[in-house]
N, C-alpha and C positions, 0 to 999 in steps of 0.2 A: 504493500500499499503506498510506503514510504516512499520509496522508488515511483510508483507511477505519480503521485503528487510531484515531486522533483522534476521528471520529465515535463509533464504538463505544463510546471511552472516556467522552465526552460521554455518552453515552445513557444509560450504565449510574450518572452520577453523578448525572441526573436523575431517574432511576427509586429511586434511593436515599434520595433528598430525599423523596420521596412516598409512601415504604413505611410502611406501619399503625406503628405505638407499640410495643414489646415489651408482651405481657399478663402475664410473669412476677413481677408487683407486686400477687398478689391476696392477701397477708399483708396489707394496708392498706387495712384498710372503710371505704366511705362511710358516715358517720352523721351523726346530727343533736345539737343540745346536748342532749336529756333523754338519749341513749343513753350520753353521757361523763360525765355526772354525777357518775358515783363514779369514774373515771380520772383518770390524774395527766398534765396539763398537761404537755409536751416543748418547745413553741415552736411559731412560725411557720414556714410553709413555702411556696415558690411555685415557680411554672412558667411557663416562655415557650417557644414553640415553635421547632423549630430551623431554622426558614425561616418567611418572611412568604409568602404568597400562597397560591393553590390553596384548596381548601375548604376553610372556617373550621370545621368539624366535625371534620377531619382535625387544622386547628391545635391545635382545644378539648384532643382528645385526648392530643397530645403532651404540650401544656402540665399537663394534671392527671396525665400518669405520671411526668414531670418532675417533682411535686411531692408524687407518692406514692413515688417512690425517695428524695427528699430526708426523708421521714415516714420511711421502711424504715431509713435509717442512722439513725435516733435512735431505734431501735428502737418504734417507734408500732406500734398495733395498729389504729386508727381515726383519720379524717381529716374534719372539718367545715370543708367548704368556705364561707370569708367572702367573697366576691367573683370574680367575672368581668370584668376592665378591659379595655376595646379603646380606647384614645389612640391611638397611633402605631403600638403594636405588641400583641397578644392577651397577657394574662396574665393567670394565676390565683394566687388564695391560699387557704390556710388552714390551720387550728388542727390539730396534733397531738397526739395521747394513747394512753397505754399504758393499755389495761384489763386488770384481772386476767381470769384464765381464767374 
C-alpha cells in the first residue's frame, strides 16, 4: 500500500510539472516597438521555465507566461519581447509598457 501511494504521488508531481501554463494573463498584449510608441515604459521583465527538460515550446510558453505575470504586476498593458536566451537554461526578456485606452 505504501509503495502504491509513493508511486501515485510521484506521478502526480511529474504530471504537474508538465502541465500547460496558466492562460489568464491575456490583459498583457504582445506588441512591437511601433505599437508602444505613445506608451509609458514601466520596466524590464523576464521569465524562466519552472523546469528544464521536456518540450522546448512548453518551456518557452512557461517562461513567457512568467514574464507576462511580472508585466501584469507592473500594471502593463503591452510587452515587447527583446530576446530569448538559451544558455544553460531558457529565459525570455521583454519591456513592459502601459498604453492609454
